[in-house]
C-alpha positions in Angstrom: 0.0 0.0 0.0 1.3 3.4 -1.0 1.3 5.8 1.9 -1.1 8.6 1.5 -0.1 12.3 2.1 -3.2 12.5 4.2 -1.4 10.5 6.9 0.8 13.5 7.5 -2.3 15.4 8.7 -3.2 12.8 11.3 -2.2 13.3 14.9 -0.9 9.8 16.0 -1.6 10.7 19.6 -5.3 11.3 19.0 -6.2 8.3 16.9 -9.5 6.6 17.7 -8.9 3.4 19.6 -11.8 1.6 17.9 -13.4 2.3 14.5 -16.6 0.7 13.4 -17.7 0.6 9.8 -21.1 0.0 8.1 -20.0 -1.1 4.7 -22.9 0.0 2.6 -23.5 0.3 -1.1 -22.4 -3.0 -2.7 -25.7 -3.6 -4.4 -26.0 -0.1 -5.8 -22.4 -0.2 -7.0 -23.2 -3.4 -9.0 -26.4 -1.8 -10.4 -24.4 1.3 -11.3 -22.0 -0.9 -13.3 -24.8 -3.1 -14.8 -23.6 -6.1 -12.9 -25.4 -8.7 -10.7 -25.7 -7.7 -7.0 -23.3 -10.4 -6.0 -20.5 -8.8 -8.0 -20.8 -5.8 -5.7 -20.1 -8.0 -2.7 -17.1 -9.5 -4.3 -15.8 -6.0 -5.1 -16.3 -5.0 -1.5 -14.0 -7.8 -0.2 -11.1 -6.1 -1.9 -11.8 -2.9 0.0 -12.0 -4.8 3.3 -8.4 -6.0 2.6 -7.1 -2.5 2.1 -8.9 -1.0 5.1 -7.8 -3.8 7.4 -4.2 -3.3 6.2 -4.4 0.5 6.8 -6.0 0.0 10.3 -3.2 -2.2 11.3 -0.5 0.2 10.0 -2.2 3.0 12.0 -2.0 0.8 15.1 -5.7 0.9 15.8 -6.7 -1.1 18.8 -9.9 -2.4 17.2 -11.7 -2.4 13.8 -15.3 -3.7 13.6 -17.0 -4.3 10.3 -20.8 -4.7 9.9 -20.6 -7.7 7.6 -24.0 -9.4 7.8 -27.0 -8.2 9.9 -29.7 -10.4 11.4 -32.1 -8.7 8.9 -29.9 -9.8 6.0 -31.4 -13.3 6.3 -34.5 -11.9 4.6 -32.5 -11.3 1.3 -32.8 -13.7 -1.6 -31.3 -17.1 -0.9 -28.9 -16.9 -3.8 -27.5 -13.7 -2.4 -27.2 -15.1 1.1 -25.3 -18.1 -0.4 -22.9 -15.8 -2.1 -22.3 -13.9 1.1 -21.5 -17.2 2.9 -19.1 -18.1 0.0 -17.4 -14.7 0.4 -17.0 -15.2 4.1 -15.5 -18.7 3.6 -13.1 -17.3 0.9 -12.0 -14.3 3.1 -11.3 -16.3 6.2 -9.3 -18.9 4.4 -7.4 -16.3 2.4 -6.7 -14.0 5.3 -5.9 -16.3 8.2 -2.1 -16.6 7.5 -1.9 -12.8 7.0 -3.7 -12.2 10.3 -1.2 -14.5 12.1 1.8 -12.9 10.4 0.6 -9.3 11.1 -0.4 -10.0 14.7 -4.2 -9.3 14.1 -6.6 -11.0 16.5 -9.8 -12.2 14.8 -13.1 -11.9 16.5 -16.8 -12.0 15.7 -20.0 -10.7 17.3 -23.6 -11.8 16.6 -25.5 -15.1 16.5 -22.8 -17.2 14.8 -24.8 -20.3 15.5 -27.2 -19.2 12.7 -24.5 -19.5 10.1 -23.8 -22.7 8.2 -21.9 -25.3 10.2 -18.7 -25.3 8.0 -18.6 -21.5 8.4 -19.0 -21.8 12.2 -16.1 -24.2 12.3 -13.9 -21.9 10.1 -14.7 -18.9 12.3 -13.8 -20.8 15.5 -10.6 -22.1 13.9 -9.6 -18.5 12.9 -10.4 -17.2 16.4 -8.3 -20.0 18.0 -5.4 -19.5 15.6 -5.1 -15.8 16.3 -6.1 -15.8 20.0 -2.6 -15.0 21.3 -2.1 -12.1 18.8 -1.7 -8.8 20.6 -2.2 -6.3 17.7 -5.4 -4.9 16.2 -8.7 -6.8 17.0 -10.6 -7.3 13.8 -14.2 -8.0 14.5 -16.8 -9.1 11.9 -20.4 -8.5 12.9 -22.2 -11.6 11.5 -25.9 -12.3 11.9 -25.8 -9.4 14.3 -28.4 -6.9 15.4 -28.0 -4.3 18.1 -31.5 -4.7 19.6 -31.0 -8.5 19.8 -27.7 -8.0 21.5 -29.3 -5.8 24.2 -32.1 -8.4 24.6 -29.6 -11.2 25.0 -27.7 -9.2 27.7 -31.0 -8.4 29.5 -31.9 -12.1 29.6 -28.5 -13.1 31.0 -28.7 -10.5 33.7 -32.3 -11.6 34.5 -31.0 -15.2 34.8 -28.4 -14.2 37.3 -31.1 -12.5 39.4 -33.3 -15.6 39.1 -30.4 -17.8 40.3 -29.7 -15.4 43.2 -26.3 -14.5 42.0 -27.0 -10.8 41.9 -29.6 -8.5 43.5 -31.6 -6.2 41.2 -30.2 -3.1 43.1 -26.7 -4.2 42.4 -27.2 -4.2 38.6 -25.1 -1.4 37.1 -23.6 -0.5 33.7 -20.4 -2.5 34.3 -22.4 -5.7 34.9 -24.7 -5.1 32.0 -21.8 -4.3 29.6 -20.0 -7.4 30.6 -22.7 -9.4 28.8 -22.5 -7.5 25.5 -20.9 -9.4 22.7 -18.2 -6.7 22.3 -16.9 -7.0 25.8 -14.1 -6.2 26.7 -13.4 -4.2 23.5 -13.8 -0.5 24.1 -16.8 1.3 22.6 -16.2 2.7 19.1 -14.8 6.2 19.1 -15.7 6.6 15.4 -18.4 5.0 13.2 -18.1 5.3 9.5 -21.0 4.6 7.1 -20.6 4.7 3.3 -23.1 5.1 0.5 -24.8 8.3 1.6 -27.2 6.7 4.1 -27.6 8.6 7.4 -28.5 6.0 10.0 -26.7 3.3 12.0 -29.1 0.5 11.1 -29.2 -1.5 14.4 -25.4 -1.6 14.7 -23.8 -1.3 18.1 -26.7 0.6 19.5 -25.6 0.5 23.2 -21.9 1.0 22.4 -22.4 4.0 20.2 -23.9 6.3 22.8 -21.0 8.8 22.5 -19.5 7.6 19.2 -18.6 10.2 16.6 -20.5 9.5 13.4 -19.0 10.1 9.9 -21.1 9.6 6.8 -19.6 9.2 3.4 -21.4 9.3 0.0 -19.0 6.8 -1.6 -20.3 3.3 -2.3 -18.3 0.8 -0.4 -16.5 -0.8 -3.4 -15.2 2.6 -4.3 -14.2 3.5 -0.7 -10.5 4.2 -0.5 -7.7 4.5 2.0 -8.0 8.3 1.7 -11.7 8.1 2.5 -10.8 6.3 5.6 -8.1 8.8 6.5 -10.4 11.7 5.9 -12.9 10.2 8.4 -10.1 10.1 11.0 -9.2 13.7 10.2 -12.8 14.7 10.6 -12.9 12.8 13.9 -9.8 14.6 15.2 -11.3 17.9 14.4 -14.2 17.4 16.8 -14.4 18.1 20.5 -15.7 15.1 22.5 -17.5 16.3 25.6 -19.2 13.2 27.0 -21.8 15.5 28.6 -19.3 18.0 30.0 -19.1 21.7 29.2 -16.3 23.3 27.1 -14.9 24.8 30.3 -14.7 21.5 32.0 -13.0 19.9 29.0 -10.5 22.8 28.9 -9.6 22.3 32.5 -9.2 18.6 32.1 
């Protein structure tokens, strides 16, 4: 990867620790180029490669990619089949690179909904990179933010039922320990491509104070410079977390 001049504008001491990405626009990209929708998904895989490489070179702590939502199961079966083939291809192709580049592979979502061979491949990739200490690459698969919150509520309720915790002792730390992202820090920056202006049931709880960056570029056309511009945009913002400007200045 050729280093972009935009990297010179980035303050390495103010990088977001965790960037999440909604990779949107594959289907519209294919339509724009008079191609089947599945070709847009294959084109999008090449962009994933480049963004993962850049994230690692920037020494990000975590990069989370919204790869397949729980609502995506409603898509045509042929498209779902292609998406599973792409996932199989990507994991087999990238495992050695993740091991060599010290990337730790992770997933969130209802992985048990995926085909059994994919589940085994995911677990193998997690096991093979478990001891890596570099960037945590998380794929959100069969994932929905509302469902994740419901799952966590049920787990806390079960603890109360079993007498392991009292209702008055339930706090944010306990609840967050049951989220699928735990112990990864909440995303500092969330990027969405394709011009849509919503977060589409992605990391709902974790994004309470996340900076949102929307980009009009369709995902297969998303470049390293687009990613860097999102970080530059992030670094130009003042994150207050409910405090006043005066309090931030004193801190």
